[in-house]
C-alpha angles and dihedrals in degrees: 000000000000109000104175091103095044105141100228120095138185128019093340095061096090090045090052089052090054091050091049092047090054091050092047093050092048093047094050091049089063095045104267126136118223131199138163113239109220098167135053110288118187102176116113128017119042093211094052109030099151111077100169113151092014130120116241118214111192137182117182105317096337128094142187125192128222129186137179119233128205126177123222113230128206109228125182109265117245105209121223123232089257091052090051091052091049090047089060086057092054101266120136129226125198120271093216139029124217106235127182111246116246089218113086132196137201125214126191120199133188140053101032130282134290111167102355143322099218139038128186142190117246132180088264101034135054130203089234087076092055101052095097091052092045092052092046090051090053091048093049092049093050089049090051091051090050091052091047092048093048090050091049091049090049091050089050091048091050091047091051090049090049091049090050091048090047090051090050091049091048092048091049091047091049091050092050090047091050090052091047091049092049092050089047091054091049090051090049089052089053090052091047092051090051091050092049092047090050092046092047089053091051091049092050091048089050091048090051090051090049090053092047090051092046091069088065094055133084117270094261094048092040091059091050091049094049090049089051091049090052090051091051090049092053090051089051092049091050092048099043114093089208136127103016106003100058093099138109106279121245100221118206098199128176122220106297118234123246091252091052091052097043096089091049099051097089098043 
């Protein structure tokens, strides 16, 4: 683990390393991996995307972040002899010095909160006494993330199954509708054949009546009438499905459109 960027300064730096080492050892004993993030890392939580200088505890695909905190105190500046000499010449020296606090803190981020999300040194209490609780907090949060992820994956799996079932139902409905449409077209052809057969019979009867009436006409008009009767008979022959067209049709249908099938889906 690279520790150059570790965010604890001053006399407490070595102590912070010992605290971190204890956390790392405990985490690795229960199967976690631990690393110090020294560059910008935007994976994870939208509200805290930058995890530079934080420690990443990971288990499988889940992660929790831990960081040490250290306040900076303002202490009255004690001028050196040289600063006092320069002050007599009009130079200024600072009133306060920024000093790293000897009290440290630990923050844990990610996946909610179980016991706590922060621990601090006090004059009566040391972080060393909190390490077991900190590590348990990390473990509980990683476990919670694993449960959440498993639930999300199960929801996704169920959604995919439902989409597949829905696609099957739609395909079956489309197939039934296509069959219903094809049967409807065959039935319509039967009705059309019957209409043509009936109309052809009427035309032949009419042609016979025209021929019967032609015998009563003059030669010139008789010829015209007989010619007209022949024409009517040809129309009847073309229209009549008998003798060789009165059969079940063999329909060569393309794939019907959705709008064509809509009225057949609930049959």
